[in-house]
C-alpha positions, 0 to 999 in steps of 0.5 A: 217269803221275803218282805219288801225292803227286807235286809234279812230273810230267813226261811225254814232255818234249822241247825242240828249239832252232831256229837257222837250219836247225839243230835241237838236241834238248836234251831227248828224251822225259824222264819224271820224278816228284818226290814231296813231301818228296823230295830229288832231284839231277840230274847229268850231263856238260856239255851234257846238258840239265841247265840246260834241264831246270831252266829248264822245271821252274822255268817259265822256259822251256817244253817243245816237246812234253810235259806238265808237272804242277806241284802238281796243275796242268797248266802245260804251255801257260801264257803268260808271265804265267801262268807268272810268277804260278805260279812266284812262288807255287809255286817257290823258286830257289837260284842258283849266283851268289846273285843278291842285290841289293847295295843292299838289306839281307838282310832286304829281299832276302829280303822281295822275293818277297813284295812281288811276290806281293802280298796279304800285309801288312807284318806277315806279311811281316816275320814270314815273313822272320824265320822264313826267316832263322832257319831258315838261321841269318842273322837276326843279319845282317838289317840287313847288305848282301850286300857285308858277307857271306861267299860262304857267308853270301850263299848262306844268304840266297839260301836264305832268299829261296827259302824265304820264300814257302813254295813247293811245291818248291825248285830249286837250280842248282849252289848250291855252284858259287861256294863253296869246299869248306868253305862248299859243305859247309855249304850242303849240310848246310843243304839236307839239314837243310831236306829232313829238315824236310820240304822238297822239293828238286831240285838240279842239280850236277856234283859227285858229292860233293854229289849223294850228299846227295840221296835219289834221283839222276837222271842225264842223258845227251844229253837223256835220263834214263838209269839208273846203269849206262847212264850209266856205260857212256855216260860211259866211251864218251865218254871213249874217243872223246875219248882217240881224238881228243886222246890219253889225259889225264894226271891232275895230280900223277900 
């Protein structure tokens, strides 16, 4: 059921991958609401369906069954061209690998989504780029190229690129995964500031420290959303099965 002020509502989402005669159930009956202005983290063990869920949320893939309502519109059955149009207008992506174009300046990288959207004149594009870069404290690097920036600075530019289109929601896929701890912490502080300023964020992370920045934590296990208690029980059972197969693990430095 759609909650008041919900940006995203997933109802009964299932994703099944078919390879030859083998079916893989990546997501099973997922129900999820993300409200406007909320910061939600999605975490869980490797292979639990985090990437699949984010791909569906970002309209990069479609569910096998279920209903997806984005910003008040049912986007479950859109074709690829319709999804691309909605994705460009409603969703900002922050990727683990930054995905900046090396032969474009910082300013040109941030402006790129606006050129794809069309209908925005050059003066407004420049104003939006300047505003987005100022929000991430990178306006002074507008003329630089990605190779001239540190990893943390590149991720800040990637955040600006996600912000420039004023999307309904920001989706972050392991945004600290390619950063050292100091830069990772700085990027998380930036995301937290954006949230405090009213942005709606959904972040996939494997790092419990960074999941704690979120207002609400969603746990996935074997393609299902589970509560904290169930997640911990399933995680312990998984570790016990692994120990039975390969023997107890020894912590480094123990």
